[in-house]
Structure formats: C-alpha cells, structure tokens
N, C-alpha and C positions, 0 to 999 in steps of 0.2 A: 432243347442248344440253347443257350444263351450265354452273353459274356459280357458284363460291366465293369465298367472303370471310371473310378469318381474324377471329378474336373479336376484340372490343373490351374495353381494361379500365379505361375511365374509365365510370364509373356516375352518374348525378343523383343529387343528396342527397334528393329527396323522392321518395315511392311513390308518389303520386295523381297522375299530368299527365293532359291532355286527350287524350294517344294510348292511355292505359290505361283510357278509360271506354269501355265495349261498344256503347253505344247509339248514338252516330254512327257508329261502326266498322259497326255492321250497317245502319244507314243507306244507307252508302255501298256497301254491299255487294248490296245490293236492287236499288241503282241501276245498277249494272254490267249486269243482265238477262244473267244467264248461264242462257239457256234451252235446254234438252237434250231433242228436236233445236232446232235442229241442232247446239249446243254452241260459244256464248259465253262459257266460262269464262276465257277468258286475262286478260283485265282483271283479274278478282277474284283469280286465283291471282298475279298479277303485284303488283297493290296490296298483298298481304298478305305477299309475298317482300321488297318494299321495308322493311313495318314491321320483318321480322326482320333484315333486315341491319342497320337505324337500330340495334337492340340486340346487336349483335355476332353475330348466330347465321351458322353454318355454313351458307351457303345454296345449294342445288342447284336448277334448273329443268330437268328430265329429261321427255320423254315422245316417244311414235312419231307426234304431231303437232305443229309450233312453235307452232299457233296454241293448241292447248290442252294446256300444259304441265302437269305435276304439280310441285310445291314438295315437297322434303322439305330440313326448316331442322333443324339440330342447334343445341341451346341446351346450354352446357355447365354440369354441373351440382357439387355440392359434394361429390362421391365417396362418398356414405353409402348408397347403392342402386344397383341396376342402372339401365341406361335405361328409359324411359318412353316409350312411342308417344302420341301424339294424332292422331288421324286424324278428318278431313272431307272432305264432297266438296263443291264450288263451284257445281255446278249444280243448277238448279232446273228444275222441270215447265213447261210453258207453262199460260197462262190461257186460251187460245183456248175460246169459247163460253160461258165463265162470265162471270156478272153481280157485278162487284164492287161495294161500297158507294163505296169511296174507291181511287185508282189504283193498280193492282199493283206499280208500278215505282219510285215516289217515296219512298218510305221514310219516312213521313210518320207524325207524333206526334200521336195525335189520340184524347182521353180518357185518356191515359196508357198509350196502348199504341202502337207500333212497326208499321203496317201495311205488308203485301207480301208477294210471293211469295219463299220462303226462313225469313221471319222466323221458323216453327217447323221447316223442312226444309231444309237444317241450318244456316242461316248464322247463325240465332242463338245456336247452339252453338257455331260457327266461332270467333264474334265474342268469345265468353266465354273459349276457349283461348287467342285470341292476346292479349288485353286481361291475362290472369293472368299469360303471360309477361312481357309491356311492364311490368306494375306490379313484378314480382320485379325486373328491371332498374332499373328507375328508384327503387326503395327500397336499391339494392346489395345483395341478397340472392340466392342462387344456389339452384337447385330440388336437391331432396335427392340425384339424380341426373342425369345427363344426360337431354334431353326432346328426343324426335323429333318435331315436327310435321310430319305428312303433309296437301298439302290437293291434291285430286285434281280432275279431270273425269269426267264420263260414269257417276258411279254411278246414276244412274237411266236409265240404258239400258246396263247390263251390266256397265259397269265395266274392259270391255277397253283401253279409252284410258288410264283411271284406275290405280285402286289396281292391276288385274288387272296392267298393264304394270309398275308399281314391282315387283311379286312375281314377275314371269316375269324380267324384265331386271334388275335391281339388286336380288335381296336381301340382297347385302354391306350396304347403307346402313338395316340393321334388325337387322345380329348381336348377339346377347347382350341384346335386347330381351326382357323376361320377361313384360311387362303392355301392355294396350292400351286405351285409351278413346275411343269413338266414339259414334255416335246412338244412341236406343234405339230406332229401328222403330217409335215411335209407341205403345210400349208405354205404357197407362193404365188404371187402374180408379180408377170412383166411387163403389164402393158402401159405403163406409166413412165416417162422420160426421168422421174426421182426414185430415190430407193424407198421400197415399202417395205415396211418393218412389221410382220404380220402378229396380231396378239389373240392368239385362237381363244374363243369366250363359248365356244360349241362344237359337240362334236356328234354325227351321225352313229347310227348304231345298227349293226349287223341283224339282219333277218333273212336264215336260208331258208329255203323252201325246194322240195322235190315234186316236182309233178312227173304224172305216172299216166301215157296213155297207151290205150290199144286200138289197134285195127287190124285190119285183113292181113295175113300171112299166107306165105305159100313157096312154091317151088321159083326160084331166083330166074329160071330160062324163061318165064312167060311174064310179058309186060302188058300195063293196061288197065290191070284192076283198079277199079277204085274206092276207096275208103283204106290204101294201104297205111299203114304207120309209119312210114318212111314218108309219104304227103302230107302226111300231118305233121310230121317234122318239119318238113322244110318250109310249110305255111307257119308253123309256130316261130320258126327263127326268123323268119322275115318280117313277123308282124313286131319283133323284138326289135329288130334292127331298124326298121324305120317308124316305130312308134315311140312315145314316151309318157308318163306318167304324168298326170296334172302338175302346173307349178303351184306352189305355196310360198309365199313369202314373212318368212318367221320375223320375229322381232332381231334376232342377229341378223340375219340376213338384211333387215331394211336398213338398218345402222350403216351395215357394212358399204351397201349400194351406195349412201347418203354421200359416204366420206371417200367413196372411190369417185362418183360422178363429179363432187366438187373440186376433185383434184385432175381430172380429165379436162382434154380439150374436146370442143365440139368437132363433128357430131358423136363422138363417142359418150361425152357426157352425157347427151340428150337418150342415148340408147340405152345408156345405164339406169337413167331416170327411170324409163318407161316399164323396164324391168319391176319397180315396186308397186304397179298398178294392179289394185286387186283381181282385175278383170282376168287377169293370167293370159292375155293374148298376145302379150309382145314376146317375142323371139330374142334368144342370143345371138348377140352382135358378132357370128361367126367370120364376118367379111371385113371387122375393124378390129379383131383381136389375135394375136397370136395363139393358134389351136388350143396348146395348152391351157391356157387362160380360159377360152371359150369353153373347153369341157369340164374345167373345175365349176365355171358360175352353172354351166348346166344341171352338174352335180349336186350341187347346194341350192339349187332352186326346186328341188322335187325329189321325192321320194325315187329312187333307183335301180333296176334291175337289171343283171347281165345273166344268160345261161353260159354257165363256165365246165357242166362234165355231163356228156351225155352219155347214155349206156344202151346198149341193145346185145342181143346174144350175138356170139361171134362165130357164125359161120357164114362164109361167103355164097353160098350155093341157096342159102333160104332168105326171103323176106320175112322180117322179125315180126312178130304180132305185137311187141311191144316194146316200149322207150321211155325211159325215165330220163329227164331233165334236173340239174340242180341248179337253182336261180341264186347266185348271190344278191342281195337284197340288201339296201341300206335306208334307213329310215331317219327323217328330218328330226331334229329335237324339235321339244316344245309339244308336246304332249300328243303326240301322234301314236298310234298302237298298231298291235299287228292286225287286227282285223280291219283297220285302216286300208293299210297296205295291203292284205290279201284282196279288200275288196277293189281297190285301182288294178291292182295285177289282174282279176279276173276280167275287168273290163277293155283290158288291153289283148292279153291272150284267148279267152273266149271262156265260154263253162267246161268244155271237153277237159277228162281226165281228174285224176285225183290228186287234190294239193296237201302236202305233208311239211309243218314247220319242222325243220330241224335244227334250228339254234335261233334264240332270241337275245341279243345282246342287252345290255344293260343300259337303261334311259339316263341321261343326263336332265338333271333340272333345268330350267329356265337360266340365261346368262345372268350375271350379276356385273353392272356398271358402277360407276360412282368411286369411291375413295381410293381402293387399291389398284384396280383398273387405271385409274387417273393418275397414279404413282407411276408405274410401268410406262403409259405413254409419256408422261414427263420426263423420266431420266430417258428415253429415246429422243425425245425432242431437244433435251440440250446437248445430247452427244452429235446429233446428228440434226442441226436444223433444218437442212433441207429434205431430208426424209420424210414419210409421211407413216405414222403410228396408225396400224388399220386395223378396228376388229374384224375377226374373221372365223367362218366355219371350217373345220375337214370334215371332209367324207369319208376319212376312216377314222378309227375310235384308238385310242391310246389306254393306258392307265387310269388316265385322269377321271372314266367312268366308273371306276372301283371306288376311288377315295370319296366323289361325289356322293357316293351313298352314304358314306360318313358325316354328311352335312358341310362340308366342305365349299367354297366357289374355287371352282379348278380353272386355271389358264395355262393355255400352251404359248411357250416363249422360248425362241431360242434367238439372243441378241445378237447379229453379226452385221458388219458393215462391210457390205459386198458391193460392187459394183451395180448400179440401174438397172434394170434388165436381165440381171444374171440369174439363173435357175441351178444352182449347185444343189438344190435338194431333191431334184430329179434324179441324182444319182442314186438315191435311197433303195438299196436293194437290187442296182443294177453295178454292172462292171466298172471299174477306174472311180469307186467313192472317194471323193478327194473333200478337204476343207482347206481354204488359205491360211496360212499362218497367224496373221495380222488379224483374221477374222476372229479366229478362236481368243486371241488377246482381248479385242474388243470385247465378246462376251463376256469374258471374265471379271473386267472391268467395269461392264453394266451390272451384274450379277451382285457386285460389291457396293455400287450405289444404292441398289434395291434395298440391302440387307441392312444398311445406314440408314433410311429413308421410310421403310414403310410402314403404315400405322393399321 
C-alpha cells in the first residue's frame, strides 16, 4: 500500500495561511476520534497526508492494515543539513469511565484552551509539526535539510502496526537521518519558580515479569495456618511498598540534576546535588518538592517495579494454594540489562517463587548531547530567556525507542510556553485533557525555527 506524489515547485508568497495555524488543525484531529483500541487512526493519518501532498511532499501511506496506515512524507530541504525525522502517533487512549467537563472529541475552544483527547498526547505536538512545515512552504522557504514526517497508528498499544512496522519493513525510508524529534513522554518538573522546557534525551524501557508463588491452601473456614500463599502475598506487597531498588546516576540524570540544582535555591539545590553522589545514600527530597516531582526523580534514579495484576483462584471459601503477580518493571537507559533488573528485584522480594519474563522493551542507546541538542536548547532560550531548557529522562517509553534502533539520536520535545509550575502533561490519559491555544501556536513557531536552523 503506497502512494507517491512528486514535489511541487510553486509556493504561495505569504507565510501565514489558514492551513499553517495549528489550532484548527488540532481541533480537527481530535474530532477524528482515533481511539486505540480498536484503532481508528486512518482518517487522521490520511488528513495529514493530504496536507503534506498540498505542499509538495513525497507522500507514502504504508502499513500492515490498510485501515491503519502509516504516513511517511518527505519535504525537500536546502541541502545544508542531513535529513531530520519528525515522528508522531495519531492514536489516542479511550475515555471510557472518565467524567469530562467538556466533550472529549469535539475539540472545542473554551477559556483559551483546546479541549479533547489527544490535546497533549500527542495531537497537539503533531499539529505543531504540520503547521511548521506548511508555514515554511507558504513562505517560500525550505528547511535546512530534508524533513521526514512519520505519523503512525498504534503507539498506545505497543506500536506493532505503527512505528514498529516502519522500522521492520521499510528502514530504507529513514536512510541518512541523524536526528529525530518526537513526543516527550509527559516529562515535566514544576519545582522551580521559572519555566522548565523539557528536552528528553533518554527513556527507560519496559521489563514486565510474572512471579508465581505457591503455599498452603485449604478450607477458608480455618484460620491460623502457617505458610499460606495469601500470607506470602501480603509480605511480598509490603516489601514492594516499603522498598526501593538501588539508585544509579546515569549520564543523562547527572546532567539533568546538575542543571536543575544550578537553577534551584537552597536548600533544594544542595539536596539535588547530593543525589549525584555515587554512594547512592542520598534520598529524594520529598519534603522540599511537589509530590509529582519527587515521584518523577525517584523513578529516574533507579530501575523501578510495581505490582499491577494479582491472580488467584476465584473461590471465596477456599484458601488459594497459588498466586501470581505481574510486575511492571522499568529499566534505566545506559546499558542496564534484564539480568541486572532480575538480580535487583530478587534482592528486594526474596528468592521464593518462579520469575518469568513477559516482555522486554527496546533498549535506547546513550544520550547524545552537542550540536543538535544545543540547537533545540538555543531555540528555547531565545524564545523564553527566563526559562530553563532542561535535559530529562522519561520513565515511560515512546516510539523513539524504535527509531533509535536505526541509528538516530532521538529527542523528545514539545515546545510550549506554559505558566511556571503548571502540569498540563499530567492530563495525559486522564479526563479533561486540554492545552492552551497560545501554547500550541508557540510550539509551532519553535518547530519552524528549528527546521530552518538545525545542522
């Protein structure tokens, strides 16, 4: 399934056209209702394909499911830089069971905000990218190098039909690309009095495991038996609740903490610097941070594990003789392996039970600083001199993990001018997802700047 259209040479004289405004584009994207599951992304992907065709891009629609295509659109550049990848996903998570103040799929503008599922994750960012490209065309300008826009389905359910398909089946479409920009995975810090602009340089990866433990079972009318599986389960959950896996200061975290401490006031600055010590004895300053910031730092300081699914036989009058617990583990970037994670997990939960690997996520290569990262940071500094462009790690994972496997240095960047201390990203996957209109337009401007300046 492919469609190609040759570049056009005629360009409008004016840079700002209705098509280059990201706000109505975002509203339309929300109204497509690209909920996954089941996966209704096709209308949104084809809409963006049409916009890219209208500015003369080479357009291809590719996929293992014709109803859920991937878009790969190449916009020809000025030849001053290697090709650059902008990647985004068109699917959004369901709203089932959530109570919204305003309808989640109407894309209404209310009190200066665009409301709707995907406003933050990640249709807002996609609208910024598309707007920047259409604005360049309308102004008769070319990006510094070729820009490849990849818009995919299925990111919210594992990416197999989306970016995973592109990387597996069509890696040639990304030949020569040195850098990629995608979503930031919800990275946010609100502890500083100034605005923080996240630039995600590293991601943790999934390591899902299942522990199966057996113990004494029997009739539930009798109490006091030793060695029951329920007792073992209670002790296991207590260890997980109170314990932590060891801390590790990765290069990305070291740089992030250094910049964060330099921007903070005492005593917070000193406590943040202490987290960089290799002895691993310093504790996250929960007493000085908003809880969400403290939880974030706790999560990027170490490999993490949470019990998410517990299974036992469903018989109320029977003490189960077996239970299983599924663990959502997340492994730090920078060379940590499943075996490393398994060893740390065993030290926390003890030797009992059978531990089975369910899923291992794709490992990200070490973060790359220097030229391209510095360009993104300078774009933000010039637009917001009082803000802080901060390298960050996301404790989640995005499609960047897949494109990085093709040799690209990947960054998560959603440039928005938000009030200091705001946490709009926390609405990802939650009710009342919304984004300020001005923040979306600011972001489109910053992508426009980047496309002209990157090298």
